[in-house]
C-alpha atoms as an extended CHARMM CRD file, in Angstrom:
* protein
*
        96  EXT
         1         1  MET       CA             97.8470000000       74.6160000000       93.6340000000  PROA      1               0.0000000000
         2         2  TYR       CA             98.0270000000       77.1530000000       96.3750000000  PROA      2               0.0000000000
         3         3  ILE       CA             99.0460000000       80.7030000000       95.4090000000  PROA      3               0.0000000000
         4         4  LEU       CA             99.4060000000       83.9770000000       97.2190000000  PROA      4               0.0000000000
         5         5  ILE       CA             98.6360000000       87.1000000000       95.1690000000  PROA      5               0.0000000000
         6         6  THR       CA             99.8820000000       90.5010000000       96.2030000000  PROA      6               0.0000000000
         7         7  TYR       CA             99.3020000000       93.6920000000       94.2880000000  PROA      7               0.0000000000
         8         8  ASP       CA            100.1350000000       97.3650000000       94.3500000000  PROA      8               0.0000000000
         9         9  VAL       CA             97.9490000000       99.3850000000       91.9830000000  PROA      9               0.0000000000
        10        10  ASP       CA             98.6380000000      103.1020000000       91.4790000000  PROA      10              0.0000000000
        11        11  THR       CA             95.4680000000      104.8460000000       92.7360000000  PROA      11              0.0000000000
        12        12  LEU       CA             96.3930000000      108.4890000000       92.1650000000  PROA      12              0.0000000000
        13        13  SER       CA             94.0040000000      108.6920000000       89.2170000000  PROA      13              0.0000000000
        14        14  GLU       CA             90.3480000000      107.6940000000       88.8140000000  PROA      14              0.0000000000
        15        15  THR       CA             91.3710000000      105.0030000000       86.3410000000  PROA      15              0.0000000000
        16        16  GLY       CA             93.8430000000      103.6360000000       88.8920000000  PROA      16              0.0000000000
        17        17  GLN       CA             91.1090000000      103.3710000000       91.5000000000  PROA      17              0.0000000000
        18        18  LYS       CA             88.9540000000      101.4980000000       88.9690000000  PROA      18              0.0000000000
        19        19  ARG       CA             91.8220000000       99.1170000000       88.1860000000  PROA      19              0.0000000000
        20        20  LEU       CA             92.3220000000       98.4750000000       91.9250000000  PROA      20              0.0000000000
        21        21  ARG       CA             88.6820000000       97.4470000000       92.3210000000  PROA      21              0.0000000000
        22        22  GLN       CA             88.8790000000       95.2600000000       89.2030000000  PROA      22              0.0000000000
        23        23  VAL       CA             92.0160000000       93.4490000000       90.3810000000  PROA      23              0.0000000000
        24        24  ALA       CA             90.4880000000       92.8900000000       93.8100000000  PROA      24              0.0000000000
        25        25  LYS       CA             87.3100000000       91.5010000000       92.1740000000  PROA      25              0.0000000000
        26        26  ALA       CA             89.2990000000       89.1560000000       89.9480000000  PROA      26              0.0000000000
        27        27  CYS       CA             91.2450000000       87.8340000000       92.9510000000  PROA      27              0.0000000000
        28        28  LYS       CA             88.0990000000       87.4680000000       95.0050000000  PROA      28              0.0000000000
        29        29  ASP       CA             86.5620000000       85.3150000000       92.2860000000  PROA      29              0.0000000000
        30        30  TYR       CA             89.3320000000       82.7480000000       92.8750000000  PROA      30              0.0000000000
        31        31  GLY       CA             90.2620000000       83.0680000000       96.5410000000  PROA      31              0.0000000000
        32        32  GLN       CA             89.9210000000       84.9600000000       99.7520000000  PROA      32              0.0000000000
        33        33  ARG       CA             91.2900000000       88.2780000000      100.8660000000  PROA      33              0.0000000000
        34        34  VAL       CA             93.6610000000       87.9200000000      103.8480000000  PROA      34              0.0000000000
        35        35  GLN       CA             94.9000000000       91.5140000000      103.8800000000  PROA      35              0.0000000000
        36        36  ASN       CA             94.0770000000       94.6540000000      101.9230000000  PROA      36              0.0000000000
        37        37  SER       CA             96.1020000000       93.7600000000       98.8360000000  PROA      37              0.0000000000
        38        38  VAL       CA             96.7530000000       90.0530000000       99.5040000000  PROA      38              0.0000000000
        39        39  PHE       CA             94.7300000000       87.0290000000       98.4760000000  PROA      39              0.0000000000
        40        40  GLU       CA             95.1320000000       83.3110000000       99.1570000000  PROA      40              0.0000000000
        41        41  CYS       CA             93.8360000000       81.1390000000       96.3290000000  PROA      41              0.0000000000
        42        42  GLU       CA             93.5500000000       77.4260000000       95.6610000000  PROA      42              0.0000000000
        43        43  VAL       CA             93.3440000000       77.0130000000       91.9320000000  PROA      43              0.0000000000
        44        44  SER       CA             94.0150000000       74.5340000000       89.1540000000  PROA      44              0.0000000000
        45        45  GLU       CA             96.6800000000       75.2230000000       86.5210000000  PROA      45              0.0000000000
        46        46  ALA       CA             93.9900000000       76.3090000000       84.0400000000  PROA      46              0.0000000000
        47        47  GLN       CA             92.3140000000       78.6020000000       86.5670000000  PROA      47              0.0000000000
        48        48  PHE       CA             95.6820000000       80.2230000000       87.3610000000  PROA      48              0.0000000000
        49        49  VAL       CA             96.3310000000       80.9240000000       83.6990000000  PROA      49              0.0000000000
        50        50  THR       CA             92.8590000000       82.4290000000       83.3140000000  PROA      50              0.0000000000
        51        51  LEU       CA             93.2670000000       84.5650000000       86.4230000000  PROA      51              0.0000000000
        52        52  LYS       CA             96.7410000000       85.7430000000       85.4790000000  PROA      52              0.0000000000
        53        53  ASN       CA             95.5270000000       86.7350000000       81.9940000000  PROA      53              0.0000000000
        54        54  ARG       CA             92.5080000000       88.4970000000       83.4500000000  PROA      54              0.0000000000
        55        55  ILE       CA             94.7000000000       90.5450000000       85.8100000000  PROA      55              0.0000000000
        56        56  ALA       CA             97.2270000000       91.2630000000       83.0530000000  PROA      56              0.0000000000
        57        57  ALA       CA             94.4390000000       92.6970000000       80.9310000000  PROA      57              0.0000000000
        58        58  ILE       CA             93.3630000000       95.0360000000       83.7920000000  PROA      58              0.0000000000
        59        59  MET       CA             96.7030000000       96.3320000000       85.0280000000  PROA      59              0.0000000000
        60        60  ASP       CA             98.8370000000       99.1860000000       83.7260000000  PROA      60              0.0000000000
        61        61  ILE       CA            102.2800000000       97.5780000000       83.3960000000  PROA      61              0.0000000000
        62        62  GLN       CA            103.9670000000      100.9810000000       83.7350000000  PROA      62              0.0000000000
        63        63  LEU       CA            102.2900000000      101.7880000000       87.0800000000  PROA      63              0.0000000000
        64        64  ASP       CA            101.0810000000       98.6160000000       88.7600000000  PROA      64              0.0000000000
        65        65  SER       CA            102.7560000000       95.6010000000       90.2870000000  PROA      65              0.0000000000
        66        66  ILE       CA            101.2210000000       92.1470000000       90.7500000000  PROA      66              0.0000000000
        67        67  ARG       CA            103.1090000000       89.1810000000       92.3320000000  PROA      67              0.0000000000
        68        68  PHE       CA            102.1300000000       85.5370000000       92.4260000000  PROA      68              0.0000000000
        69        69  TYR       CA            103.7430000000       83.3240000000       95.0760000000  PROA      69              0.0000000000
        70        70  PHE       CA            103.3990000000       79.5580000000       94.6520000000  PROA      70              0.0000000000
        71        71  LEU       CA            102.9890000000       77.6310000000       97.8670000000  PROA      71              0.0000000000
        72        72  SER       CA            103.2760000000       73.9070000000       98.2920000000  PROA      72              0.0000000000
        73        73  SER       CA            100.3490000000       71.9580000000       99.7760000000  PROA      73              0.0000000000
        74        74  LYS       CA            102.5510000000       71.2260000000      102.7810000000  PROA      74              0.0000000000
        75        75  SER       CA            103.4860000000       74.8580000000      103.3980000000  PROA      75              0.0000000000
        76        76  HSD       CA             99.8470000000       75.9690000000      103.0440000000  PROA      76              0.0000000000
        77        77  GLY       CA             99.1190000000       74.3140000000      106.3910000000  PROA      77              0.0000000000
        78        78  ARG       CA            102.0450000000       76.2060000000      107.9700000000  PROA      78              0.0000000000
        79        79  VAL       CA            100.5860000000       79.6440000000      107.9870000000  PROA      79              0.0000000000
        80        80  ILE       CA            101.2970000000       81.5970000000      111.1720000000  PROA      80              0.0000000000
        81        81  SER       CA             98.9900000000       84.5420000000      111.8600000000  PROA      81              0.0000000000
        82        82  LEU       CA             99.3130000000       87.1830000000      114.5250000000  PROA      82              0.0000000000
        83        83  GLY       CA             96.4330000000       89.4460000000      115.4760000000  PROA      83              0.0000000000
        84        84  ARG       CA             92.8680000000       89.4580000000      114.2040000000  PROA      84              0.0000000000
        85        85  LEU       CA             91.8530000000       86.5220000000      112.0640000000  PROA      85              0.0000000000
        86        86  THR       CA             90.9030000000       87.7410000000      108.6190000000  PROA      86              0.0000000000
        87        87  SER       CA             90.3000000000       84.5430000000      106.7150000000  PROA      87              0.0000000000
        88        88  TYR       CA             88.7270000000       81.1360000000      106.8720000000  PROA      88              0.0000000000
        89        89  ASP       CA             90.0790000000       77.6580000000      106.1480000000  PROA      89              0.0000000000
        90        90  VAL       CA             89.1260000000       76.9300000000      102.5270000000  PROA      90              0.0000000000
        91        91  ASN       CA             89.1450000000       73.1920000000      103.2640000000  PROA      91              0.0000000000
        92        92  ASP       CA             86.5000000000       73.4420000000      106.0050000000  PROA      92              0.0000000000
        93        93  ALA       CA             82.7890000000       73.3410000000      105.3870000000  PROA      93              0.0000000000
        94        94  ILE       CA             81.1010000000       76.6990000000      104.9240000000  PROA      94              0.0000000000
        95        95  ILE       CA             77.4410000000       77.0500000000      105.8470000000  PROA      95              0.0000000000
        96        96  ILE       CA             75.5690000000       79.8650000000      104.1320000000  PROA      96              0.0000000000
């Protein structure tokens, strides 16, 4: 499944800055950053549950906000971008 993850983590405290880094790391483990607090991910149902639980364990539910948007495989191909390209096509070959 294709999902878009957006987050807003309160960073006024040192612990908030740490949570921000941890949420970003969790998202990066499953997808690619397309904007500062936005990740595109292609995950299985089990991977989504694992990721959601991992993020839930990191966040402060009183201060932080995490949103998961579910995209269909058809709409994933209909992304329109303006400006600098910040991502790669996850379905293309990547040479390292």
